[in-house]
C-alpha positions as CSV (number, residue, x, y, z in Angstrom):
1,M,-1.4,-8.5,11.4
2,R,1.8,-6.5,11.5
3,P,3.4,-5.2,8.3
4,L,5.9,-7.4,6.6
5,L,9.5,-6.5,7.7
6,A,12.7,-7.1,5.8
7,L,16.1,-7.1,7.6
8,L,18.6,-6.7,4.8
9,N,22.3,-6.0,4.1
10,G,23.4,-8.2,7.0
11,R,25.6,-11.3,7.4
12,V,23.0,-13.8,8.5
13,L,23.8,-16.9,10.4
14,T,21.6,-19.5,8.7
15,D,21.6,-23.3,9.0
16,D,24.1,-23.3,6.1
17,G,26.4,-20.8,7.8
18,L,26.9,-17.1,7.4
19,R,25.3,-15.6,4.3
20,D,25.3,-12.1,3.0
21,D,23.0,-12.7,0.1
22,V,19.7,-13.0,1.9
23,A,17.2,-10.8,3.6
24,V,15.2,-12.0,6.6
25,L,11.5,-11.5,6.2
26,V,9.6,-11.2,9.5
27,R,5.8,-11.2,10.0
28,D,3.9,-11.3,13.3
29,G,7.0,-12.0,15.3
30,H,8.3,-14.9,13.3
31,V,10.6,-15.5,10.4
32,L,8.5,-15.9,7.3
33,A,11.4,-16.6,4.8
34,L,15.0,-16.0,3.8
35,A,14.7,-14.2,0.5
36,A,17.0,-12.9,-2.1
37,A,17.5,-9.2,-2.0
38,G,15.7,-8.8,-5.3
39,D,12.6,-10.7,-4.1
40,A,9.4,-8.7,-4.7
41,R,8.4,-9.3,-1.0
42,V,11.6,-7.4,0.1
43,R,10.8,-4.5,-2.2
44,D,7.3,-4.2,-0.8
45,A,8.2,-4.7,2.9
46,Q,9.1,-2.3,5.6
47,R,12.9,-2.4,5.4
48,H,15.6,-2.3,8.2
49,D,19.1,-1.9,6.9
50,L,21.7,-3.8,8.9
51,A,24.6,-2.0,7.2
52,G,26.8,-5.1,7.0
53,A,26.3,-6.1,10.6
54,L,26.1,-9.7,11.8
55,L,22.6,-11.1,12.3
56,L,22.7,-14.0,14.7
57,P,20.0,-16.0,16.4
58,G,19.1,-14.4,19.8
59,F,21.1,-15.8,22.7
60,I,19.4,-18.2,25.2
61,D,20.8,-18.3,28.7
62,V,19.7,-21.2,30.9
63,Q,21.3,-19.8,34.1
64,V,20.7,-16.2,35.1
65,N,20.6,-15.4,38.8
66,G,20.3,-11.7,38.3
67,G,21.1,-8.5,36.4
68,G,20.5,-4.8,36.3
69,G,21.3,-4.7,40.0
70,L,18.5,-7.2,40.8
71,L,18.8,-10.7,42.3
72,F,15.9,-13.1,41.7
73,N,16.2,-14.5,45.2
74,D,15.8,-11.1,46.8
75,A,12.3,-10.5,45.3
76,P,10.8,-13.3,43.1
77,T,8.3,-11.1,41.4
78,V,7.2,-10.3,37.8
79,D,8.8,-6.8,38.2
80,T,12.2,-8.4,39.1
81,L,12.0,-10.7,36.2
82,R,11.2,-7.9,33.8
83,G,14.2,-5.9,35.1
84,I,16.6,-8.8,34.8
85,A,15.5,-9.6,31.3
86,I,15.9,-5.9,30.2
87,A,19.4,-5.9,31.7
88,H,20.5,-8.9,29.7
89,R,18.7,-7.9,26.5
90,R,21.4,-5.3,25.7
91,Y,23.8,-8.2,25.4
92,G,21.8,-10.1,22.8
93,T,20.0,-12.4,25.2
94,T,16.5,-12.9,23.9
95,G,15.5,-15.8,26.1
96,L,16.6,-16.8,29.6
97,L,15.8,-19.0,32.6
98,P,15.8,-16.8,35.7
99,T,17.6,-18.9,38.3
100,L,16.7,-19.3,42.0
101,I,19.7,-20.1,44.1
102,T,19.1,-22.4,47.1
103,D,16.4,-20.9,49.3
104,T,13.4,-21.9,51.4
105,A,10.5,-24.0,50.1
106,Q,8.3,-20.9,50.4
107,K,10.7,-18.9,48.2
108,M,10.9,-21.7,45.7
109,R,7.1,-21.7,45.3
110,A,7.0,-17.9,45.0
111,A,9.7,-18.1,42.2
112,L,7.8,-20.8,40.3
113,D,4.6,-18.7,40.5
114,A,6.4,-15.5,39.5
115,V,7.8,-17.0,36.3
116,D,4.5,-18.5,35.4
117,A,2.8,-15.1,35.9
118,A,5.6,-13.3,33.9
119,I,5.1,-15.7,30.9
120,A,1.3,-15.2,31.1
121,Q,1.8,-11.4,31.0
122,G,4.1,-11.7,28.0
123,V,7.3,-10.4,29.7
124,P,9.8,-10.6,26.8
125,G,12.5,-13.1,27.2
126,I,11.3,-15.3,30.0
127,L,11.3,-18.9,28.9
128,G,10.9,-20.6,32.2
129,I,12.8,-21.1,35.5
130,H,16.0,-22.8,36.7
131,V,15.8,-23.9,40.3
132,E,19.4,-24.5,41.5
133,G,19.1,-26.3,44.8
134,P,18.2,-26.9,47.6
135,F,18.9,-30.6,47.0
136,L,22.6,-30.1,46.8
137,A,25.8,-31.5,48.5
138,P,27.3,-29.6,51.4
139,A,30.8,-30.7,50.3
140,R,30.3,-28.9,46.9
141,K,28.1,-26.0,48.1
142,G,30.0,-23.2,46.5
143,I,28.3,-19.9,47.6
144,H,25.0,-21.7,48.4
145,D,23.7,-21.6,51.9
146,A,24.2,-25.2,53.1
147,S,21.9,-24.6,56.1
148,L,19.0,-24.6,53.6
149,F,20.0,-27.8,51.9
150,R,17.5,-30.7,52.4
151,T,16.2,-33.7,50.7
152,P,13.0,-33.4,48.7
153,D,9.5,-34.4,49.9
154,A,6.2,-35.0,48.2
155,D,5.3,-31.3,48.2
156,D,8.5,-30.5,46.3
157,L,7.6,-33.1,43.7
158,L,4.2,-31.6,43.3
159,A,5.4,-28.1,43.0
160,L,8.2,-28.8,40.5
161,A,6.2,-31.3,38.4
162,A,3.0,-29.3,38.2
163,P,1.9,-28.1,34.7
164,R,3.3,-24.6,34.2
165,R,4.0,-22.1,31.5
166,G,7.6,-22.4,30.3
167,V,10.4,-24.7,31.0
168,V,11.4,-25.9,34.5
169,M,15.0,-26.9,35.0
170,L,16.2,-28.3,38.3
171,T,19.8,-28.6,39.5
172,L,20.4,-31.3,42.1
173,A,23.1,-33.5,43.5
174,P,22.2,-37.0,42.4
175,E,23.5,-38.6,45.7
176,R,21.0,-36.4,47.7
177,V,17.9,-37.8,46.0
178,E,16.3,-41.1,45.1
179,P,16.6,-42.1,41.4
180,S,12.8,-42.4,41.4
181,F,12.5,-38.7,42.2
182,I,14.6,-37.9,39.1
183,A,12.6,-40.3,37.0
184,R,9.2,-38.8,38.1
185,L,10.4,-35.2,37.4
186,A,11.8,-36.1,34.0
187,A,8.6,-37.9,33.1
188,A,6.8,-34.6,34.0
189,G,9.0,-32.7,31.5
190,V,11.3,-31.1,34.1
191,R,14.9,-30.7,32.8
192,V,16.8,-32.4,35.7
193,V,20.5,-31.5,35.7
194,A,23.4,-32.5,38.0
195,G,25.4,-29.9,39.8
196,H,26.9,-29.0,43.2
197,T,27.5,-32.7,43.6
198,A,30.0,-35.0,45.4
199,A,28.7,-38.0,43.4
200,D,31.1,-40.6,42.2
201,Y,31.0,-41.8,38.6
202,A,28.6,-44.7,39.3
203,T,26.1,-42.5,41.0
204,A,26.2,-39.9,38.3
205,R,25.8,-42.6,35.7
206,A,22.8,-44.0,37.5
207,A,21.3,-40.5,37.6
208,L,21.7,-40.1,33.9
209,D,20.0,-43.5,33.4
210,A,17.1,-42.2,35.7
211,G,16.6,-39.0,33.6
212,V,19.3,-36.4,34.3
213,C,19.8,-34.6,31.0
214,G,22.8,-32.4,31.7
215,F,25.3,-30.8,34.0
216,T,25.3,-27.3,35.6
217,H,28.5,-25.3,35.0
218,L,30.7,-28.2,34.1
219,Y,33.8,-28.7,36.3
220,N,32.7,-26.2,38.9
221,A,31.3,-27.6,42.2
222,M,31.4,-31.3,41.2
223,T,33.8,-34.2,41.6
224,P,36.6,-34.0,39.1
225,L,37.9,-36.6,36.6
226,T,40.9,-38.5,38.0
227,S,42.7,-41.6,37.0
228,R,40.7,-44.3,38.8
229,E,37.6,-42.3,39.7
230,P,36.0,-40.4,36.8
231,G,33.7,-38.5,39.1
232,A,30.8,-36.4,37.9
233,V,33.0,-34.6,35.3
234,G,34.0,-38.0,33.8
235,A,30.3,-39.0,33.7
236,A,29.4,-35.8,31.9
237,L,32.2,-36.1,29.3
238,D,31.6,-39.8,28.8
239,D,27.9,-39.5,28.1
240,A,26.9,-38.7,24.6
241,G,23.3,-37.7,25.2
242,S,23.7,-35.1,28.0
243,W,24.3,-31.3,27.7
244,C,26.9,-29.4,29.6
245,G,26.7,-25.8,30.6
246,L,30.1,-23.9,30.2
247,I,31.0,-20.6,31.9
248,V,33.5,-19.1,29.4
249,D,34.7,-16.1,31.4
250,G,38.4,-16.9,31.7
251,H,38.0,-17.4,35.5
252,H,35.6,-20.3,36.3
253,V,37.4,-22.9,34.1
254,H,40.7,-22.9,32.4
255,P,40.4,-22.6,28.6
256,A,42.2,-25.9,28.1
257,S,39.7,-27.7,30.2
258,L,36.9,-26.2,28.2
259,R,38.5,-27.3,25.0
260,I,38.8,-30.8,26.4
261,A,35.0,-30.8,27.1
262,L,34.3,-29.6,23.5
263,A,36.5,-32.4,22.1
264,A,34.9,-35.0,24.3
265,K,31.2,-34.2,23.8
266,P,29.4,-34.7,20.6
267,P,28.7,-31.5,18.6
268,G,25.7,-29.5,20.0
269,K,26.0,-30.8,23.6
270,C,28.1,-27.9,25.1
271,V,26.1,-24.8,25.9
272,L,27.2,-21.3,26.9
273,V,25.8,-20.1,30.2
274,T,26.6,-17.0,32.2
275,D,25.6,-17.8,35.9
276,A,25.1,-14.0,35.9
277,M,24.7,-11.9,39.0
278,P,23.2,-8.4,39.6
279,P,26.3,-6.5,38.4
280,V,25.6,-7.5,34.8
281,G,24.0,-4.5,33.2
282,S,24.4,-2.4,36.3
283,S,26.9,0.3,37.3
284,R,27.0,-1.1,40.8
285,P,29.6,-3.9,41.3
286,D,28.4,-5.3,44.7
287,Y,25.4,-7.2,46.0
288,V,24.4,-9.2,49.0
289,L,23.9,-12.9,48.9
290,N,23.1,-15.0,52.0
291,G,24.1,-12.1,54.2
292,Q,27.5,-11.8,52.5
293,T,28.6,-8.8,50.4
294,I,29.8,-10.0,47.0
295,T,31.9,-7.7,44.8
296,A,32.6,-7.9,41.1
297,R,36.3,-7.0,40.3
298,D,37.9,-7.6,36.9
299,G,34.9,-9.6,35.9
300,I,35.0,-11.9,38.9
301,C,32.2,-12.1,41.5
302,M,33.7,-13.3,44.7
303,S,33.0,-13.2,48.4
304,D,35.4,-11.8,51.0
305,D,36.6,-15.3,51.8
306,G,37.5,-16.0,48.1
307,V,34.5,-18.1,47.0
308,L,33.2,-17.6,43.5
309,A,29.6,-16.3,43.6
310,G,28.2,-16.5,40.1
311,S,29.7,-14.3,37.4
312,A,29.7,-10.8,35.9
313,L,29.5,-12.5,32.5
314,D,27.0,-11.6,29.7
315,M,26.2,-13.8,26.7
316,A,27.8,-11.6,24.1
317,S,31.1,-11.7,26.1
318,A,30.7,-15.5,26.4
319,V,30.5,-15.7,22.6
320,R,33.5,-13.4,22.2
321,N,35.5,-15.5,24.7
322,S,34.6,-18.7,22.9
323,V,36.1,-17.3,19.8
324,N,39.1,-15.6,21.3
325,L,40.0,-18.0,24.2
326,L,38.8,-21.4,22.8
327,G,39.5,-20.8,19.1
328,L,35.9,-21.6,18.0
329,T,34.4,-20.2,14.8
330,L,31.8,-17.5,15.3
331,P,29.0,-19.7,13.9
332,E,29.8,-22.5,16.4
333,A,30.1,-20.1,19.3
334,A,26.8,-18.5,18.3
335,R,25.1,-21.8,18.1
336,M,26.4,-22.7,21.6
337,A,24.5,-19.6,22.7
338,S,21.3,-20.2,20.7
339,A,20.5,-23.4,18.8
340,Y,22.1,-25.8,21.4
341,P,20.4,-24.3,24.5
342,A,17.1,-24.2,22.6
343,E,17.5,-28.0,22.0
344,W,18.3,-28.6,25.6
345,L,15.1,-26.8,26.6
346,G,13.0,-28.6,24.0
347,L,12.3,-25.4,22.2
348,E,14.2,-26.1,18.9
349,Q,11.0,-25.9,16.8
350,T,10.5,-22.3,17.7
351,H,13.8,-20.9,19.1
352,G,17.5,-20.8,18.4
353,R,17.8,-20.5,14.6
354,I,17.1,-18.0,11.8
355,A,14.8,-20.1,9.6
356,P,11.2,-20.0,8.5
357,G,8.8,-20.6,11.3
358,Q,11.2,-19.6,14.1
359,R,10.6,-16.7,16.4
360,A,12.2,-13.5,15.2
361,D,14.7,-13.3,18.0
362,F,18.0,-11.8,16.8
363,A,21.2,-10.4,18.1
364,V,22.9,-7.8,15.8
365,L,26.6,-7.6,16.3
366,D,29.4,-5.5,14.8
367,D,32.8,-6.8,13.7
368,A,34.1,-6.6,17.3
369,L,31.2,-8.9,18.3
370,M,29.6,-6.1,20.3
371,V,25.8,-6.1,20.4
372,R,24.2,-3.2,18.5
373,E,20.5,-4.3,18.5
374,T,18.4,-7.1,20.0
375,W,15.1,-8.2,18.5
376,I,12.6,-10.2,20.5
377,G,9.5,-11.5,18.6
378,G,10.2,-9.0,15.8
379,E,10.5,-6.0,18.1
380,R,13.7,-4.0,17.9
381,H,15.6,-3.1,21.1
382,P,18.7,-0.9,20.6
383,A,21.6,-2.0,22.8
384,A,21.8,1.3,24.5
385,A,18.2,1.1,25.6
């Protein structure tokens, strides 16, 4: 058993909002209690002084293609996953879904196995996998390689629905699969989400009824909301039960469109995602995807022919942008990066909040909302590390 640890003198985001009158007691990687500073347990514990900093729940990112100069598709191995997780850790991300962009069936199986092995080995921060493609629409392909697009077969169903460690999320275009495929995956616990889709409203609505639980990077690479055809965007905004991933980088989606989504969806159903690429946490701005050189300039990852290719966004920046561009309160922006994605992944009993019984995953931020420390399972990682 590890010694009792007390994190004190911080502004703690609790279920009741920000509080500066509690210490967070941690034992064996979990929050034991929120205690008054004068509590005897605080006096007897190993103490970590936050010196007035913000203590937020650790950020959870459900869409991470790469980081630290690494792209998951290039080498779907445990070492790659470890490197990506380390790169994002400095920005307060304590949990993530490494995301495999459209690739071969062999690469998809290798990625599924690598994530399973990483979780078995205890690689900090790996919560599961997000498979984005290859069951996508050529008309909304974005940077994906449409030559690899296909419809699913029985082997795909077996691979994706097999019992695994961690969460499995799958982005697909509803019009490219049978509703029964969605239903069987959802019944197996797969988080099926719609994205890169040319579906009309009726098709998207039918997919929601079949088991689709959310939408990948809302607005981007999907049919828009118009006057007589609501499209996939309209289905997303009209549905109260589904989640929507939002890329708040000031480039992918206009802030007004993001505010409209926040106004349309019930509280808790909009989630911050990065769609991050290798430049996050790396000094190198370029990488190769599908044989194309992609370069990050002014925070925008773009191919030579002007196609957005993921982002150079990190979760701390997404939180700051949500406050500065969208006018959200810090507690709400932080919950969009922690509690709400935890609920989307079905991990709300253990992740996403600072409360007794939750994992001791924290992001420590200064007044400028820059990360100073990240804690995963009660272990401290300075931002410079």
